[in-house]
C-alpha positions as YAML, in Angstrom:
chain: A
units: angstrom
residues:
- id: 1
  name: MET
  ca: [76.05, -9.59, 30.83]
- id: 2
  name: ASN
  ca: [75.32, -12.66, 28.88]
- id: 3
  name: ASP
  ca: [71.83, -12.89, 30.33]
- id: 4
  name: THR
  ca: [70.60, -9.79, 28.50]
- id: 5
  name: VAL
  ca: [68.04, -10.47, 25.74]
- id: 6
  name: PHE
  ca: [67.57, -7.81, 23.12]
- id: 7
  name: ARG
  ca: [64.95, -9.50, 20.94]
- id: 8
  name: THR
  ca: [62.22, -12.01, 21.52]
- id: 9
  name: ARG
  ca: [60.26, -13.91, 18.96]
- id: 10
  name: ILE
  ca: [56.54, -13.08, 18.89]
- id: 11
  name: VAL
  ca: [54.29, -15.79, 17.50]
- id: 12
  name: GLU
  ca: [51.25, -14.34, 15.68]
- id: 13
  name: PRO
  ca: [47.97, -16.24, 15.72]
- id: 14
  name: ALA
  ca: [46.93, -17.93, 12.48]
- id: 15
  name: ALA
  ca: [45.03, -15.65, 10.11]
- id: 16
  name: GLN
  ca: [41.32, -16.34, 9.76]
- id: 17
  name: ASP
  ca: [39.91, -17.24, 6.33]
- id: 18
  name: THR
  ca: [36.84, -15.01, 6.60]
- id: 19
  name: PRO
  ca: [37.60, -11.33, 6.09]
- id: 20
  name: GLN
  ca: [36.00, -9.05, 8.61]
- id: 21
  name: ALA
  ca: [34.85, -5.59, 7.76]
- id: 22
  name: PRO
  ca: [36.52, -2.87, 9.78]
- id: 23
  name: LYS
  ca: [34.33, -0.99, 12.19]
- id: 24
  name: GLY
  ca: [32.65, 2.14, 10.91]
- id: 25
  name: ASP
  ca: [32.75, 1.35, 7.19]
- id: 26
  name: GLY
  ca: [28.96, 1.74, 6.82]
- id: 27
  name: MET
  ca: [28.24, -1.92, 6.21]
- id: 28
  name: GLU
  ca: [25.37, -2.59, 8.57]
- id: 29
  name: PRO
  ca: [22.63, -5.18, 8.20]
- id: 30
  name: VAL
  ca: [19.67, -4.02, 6.16]
- id: 31
  name: LYS
  ca: [16.73, -3.12, 8.34]
- id: 32
  name: GLU
  ca: [13.19, -3.80, 7.20]
- id: 33
  name: THR
  ca: [11.28, -0.64, 6.39]
- id: 34
  name: THR
  ca: [7.58, 0.01, 6.57]
- id: 35
  name: VAL
  ca: [7.24, 2.07, 3.40]
- id: 36
  name: GLU
  ca: [3.76, 1.70, 1.94]
- id: 37
  name: PRO
  ca: [3.67, 0.79, -1.74]
- id: 38
  name: PRO
  ca: [1.87, 3.10, -4.17]
- id: 39
  name: PHE
  ca: [-1.87, 2.48, -4.49]
- id: 40
  name: MET
  ca: [-1.62, 1.24, -8.08]
- id: 41
  name: ASP
  ca: [0.96, -1.42, -7.07]
- id: 42
  name: TYR
  ca: [-0.54, -2.32, -3.70]
- id: 43
  name: GLU
  ca: [-2.37, -5.44, -4.88]
- id: 44
  name: LYS
  ca: [0.71, -6.77, -6.68]
- id: 45
  name: MET
  ca: [2.93, -6.33, -3.64]
- id: 46
  name: LYS
  ca: [0.52, -7.28, -0.84]
- id: 47
  name: GLY
  ca: [-1.60, -9.91, -2.62]
- id: 48
  name: GLN
  ca: [-4.94, -8.23, -1.93]
- id: 49
  name: PRO
  ca: [-6.48, -4.87, -2.81]
- id: 50
  name: PHE
  ca: [-5.89, -1.87, -0.58]
- id: 51
  name: LEU
  ca: [-9.61, -1.62, 0.22]
- id: 52
  name: VAL
  ca: [-9.52, -5.05, 1.89]
- id: 53
  name: ASP
  ca: [-7.01, -3.70, 4.38]
- id: 54
  name: HIS
  ca: [-8.65, -0.26, 4.65]
- id: 55
  name: TYR
  ca: [-12.10, -1.66, 5.45]
- id: 56
  name: GLU
  ca: [-10.61, -4.64, 7.34]
- id: 57
  name: LEU
  ca: [-12.35, -7.26, 5.20]
- id: 58
  name: GLY
  ca: [-9.62, -9.85, 5.76]
- id: 59
  name: ALA
  ca: [-11.86, -12.51, 7.29]
- id: 60
  name: LEU
  ca: [-14.66, -11.82, 4.80]
- id: 61
  name: TRP
  ca: [-12.52, -11.46, 1.68]
- id: 62
  name: ASN
  ca: [-11.03, -14.88, 0.90]
- id: 63
  name: ARG
  ca: [-13.17, -17.40, 2.72]
- id: 64
  name: GLY
  ca: [-13.16, -20.15, 0.13]
- id: 65
  name: ASP
  ca: [-16.91, -20.78, 0.27]
- id: 66
  name: MET
  ca: [-19.83, -19.50, -1.78]
- id: 67
  name: TYR
  ca: [-19.74, -16.11, -0.01]
- id: 68
  name: SER
  ca: [-16.07, -15.45, -0.67]
- id: 69
  name: GLU
  ca: [-16.90, -13.23, -3.65]
- id: 70
  name: ALA
  ca: [-19.38, -11.09, -1.73]
- id: 71
  name: PHE
  ca: [-17.39, -7.85, -1.88]
- id: 72
  name: ILE
  ca: [-15.72, -8.23, -5.29]
- id: 73
  name: PRO
  ca: [-18.17, -5.91, -7.17]
- id: 74
  name: GLU
  ca: [-17.85, -3.18, -4.54]
- id: 75
  name: VAL
  ca: [-14.06, -3.39, -4.31]
- id: 76
  name: THR
  ca: [-13.78, -3.48, -8.12]
- id: 77
  name: ALA
  ca: [-15.99, -0.41, -8.53]
- id: 78
  name: ILE
  ca: [-14.11, 1.62, -5.92]
- id: 79
  name: ASN
  ca: [-10.71, 0.53, -7.29]
- id: 80
  name: LYS
  ca: [-11.80, 1.50, -10.80]
- id: 81
  name: TYR
  ca: [-12.85, 4.96, -9.60]
- id: 82
  name: LEU
  ca: [-9.64, 5.48, -7.63]
- id: 83
  name: ASP
  ca: [-7.50, 4.36, -10.58]
- id: 84
  name: TYR
  ca: [-9.40, 6.83, -12.77]
- id: 85
  name: ALA
  ca: [-8.95, 9.66, -10.23]
- id: 86
  name: ILE
  ca: [-5.22, 8.91, -9.96]
- id: 87
  name: SER
  ca: [-4.74, 8.78, -13.74]
- id: 88
  name: LYS
  ca: [-6.69, 12.05, -14.07]
- id: 89
  name: GLY
  ca: [-4.44, 13.66, -11.46]
- id: 90
  name: ASP
  ca: [-7.10, 14.41, -8.84]
- id: 91
  name: VAL
  ca: [-5.57, 12.04, -6.28]
- id: 92
  name: ASN
  ca: [-1.91, 11.19, -5.65]
- id: 93
  name: ASN
  ca: [-0.76, 7.59, -6.09]
- id: 94
  name: THR
  ca: [-0.20, 7.03, -2.37]
- id: 95
  name: THR
  ca: [-2.23, 5.04, 0.10]
- id: 96
  name: GLU
  ca: [-2.42, 8.10, 2.37]
- id: 97
  name: SER
  ca: [-4.06, 10.18, -0.38]
- id: 98
  name: VAL
  ca: [-6.46, 7.35, -1.17]
- id: 99
  name: LYS
  ca: [-7.43, 7.13, 2.52]
- id: 100
  name: LYS
  ca: [-8.14, 10.87, 2.53]
- id: 101
  name: GLU
  ca: [-10.23, 10.54, -0.63]
- id: 102
  name: LEU
  ca: [-12.23, 7.66, 0.85]
- id: 103
  name: ASN
  ca: [-12.79, 9.64, 4.06]
- id: 104
  name: ARG
  ca: [-13.91, 12.64, 1.98]
- id: 105
  name: ILE
  ca: [-16.41, 10.48, 0.09]
- id: 106
  name: GLU
  ca: [-17.68, 8.90, 3.32]
- id: 107
  name: LYS
  ca: [-18.15, 12.34, 4.85]
- id: 108
  name: MET
  ca: [-19.94, 13.58, 1.73]
- id: 109
  name: ILE
  ca: [-22.49, 10.75, 1.78]
- id: 110
  name: ASN
  ca: [-22.97, 10.88, 5.57]
- id: 111
  name: VAL
  ca: [-21.48, 7.52, 6.43]
- id: 112
  name: ARG
  ca: [-21.02, 7.27, 10.16]
- id: 113
  name: PRO
  ca: [-17.83, 5.67, 11.53]
- id: 114
  name: ASP
  ca: [-19.89, 3.43, 13.80]
- id: 115
  name: GLN
  ca: [-21.72, 1.82, 10.87]
- id: 116
  name: ARG
  ca: [-20.82, -1.71, 9.87]
- id: 117
  name: LYS
  ca: [-17.93, -1.95, 7.46]
- id: 118
  name: THR
  ca: [-20.00, -3.95, 5.01]
- id: 119
  name: MET
  ca: [-22.57, -1.17, 4.91]
- id: 120
  name: ARG
  ca: [-19.92, 1.53, 4.52]
- id: 121
  name: ILE
  ca: [-18.22, -0.17, 1.58]
- id: 122
  name: GLY
  ca: [-21.58, -0.72, -0.12]
- id: 123
  name: LEU
  ca: [-22.57, 2.94, 0.21]
- id: 124
  name: VAL
  ca: [-19.18, 4.14, -1.02]
- id: 125
  name: ALA
  ca: [-19.34, 1.75, -4.00]
- id: 126
  name: GLU
  ca: [-22.77, 3.01, -5.05]
- id: 127
  name: TYR
  ca: [-21.70, 6.65, -4.75]
- id: 128
  name: VAL
  ca: [-18.56, 5.95, -6.76]
- id: 129
  name: LYS
  ca: [-20.65, 4.31, -9.49]
- id: 130
  name: PHE
  ca: [-22.78, 7.45, -9.55]
- id: 131
  name: LEU
  ca: [-19.65, 9.63, -9.87]
- id: 132
  name: MET
  ca: [-18.34, 7.53, -12.74]
- id: 133
  name: LYS
  ca: [-21.69, 7.70, -14.59]
- id: 134
  name: SER
  ca: [-21.98, 11.45, -14.12]
- id: 135
  name: ASP
  ca: [-18.41, 11.96, -15.32]
- id: 136
  name: TYR
  ca: [-19.15, 9.81, -18.37]
- id: 137
  name: VAL
  ca: [-22.20, 11.98, -19.17]
- id: 138
  name: LYS
  ca: [-20.06, 15.13, -18.84]
- id: 139
  name: LYS
  ca: [-17.45, 13.72, -21.21]
- id: 140
  name: GLU
  ca: [-20.00, 12.62, -23.77]
- id: 141
  name: SER
  ca: [-21.86, 15.93, -23.72]
- id: 142
  name: ALA
  ca: [-18.58, 17.83, -24.05]
- id: 143
  name: LYS
  ca: [-17.58, 15.60, -26.94]
- id: 144
  name: TYR
  ca: [-20.71, 16.50, -28.88]
- id: 145
  name: GLY
  ca: [-20.67, 20.17, -27.86]
- id: 146
  name: MET
  ca: [-23.75, 20.09, -25.66]
- id: 147
  name: ILE
  ca: [-22.19, 21.92, -22.73]
...
């Protein structure tokens, strides 16, 4: 009966210095999302105006030569109109709403989808300038009671 062992010593492995999170505590790695920024903040976050991406002017936008500023007046005019429409409340401050507004304008002025992008942006810019001028005339005439 002397050979009976009631207890044995269990040696535990050395504790690790780095604490590990228990499974299922909700701590998962952050996944990258594809949420589009608002239209007004698009240029700050992406480094170029939304219209450059919408009309796919990437290769024509920042060339670094004498033609690199070819679309700046058009993009500036359209951005100015869209900022005005957003601040007035006619268009939401989302890229999806801006796309719909641009498509509405293109449909209104009979721009075909198979036309060159440079032609499309020029036509839209001229129409937007017309809209801004006509809105200015409406405001001025209302200001002086001519309507």
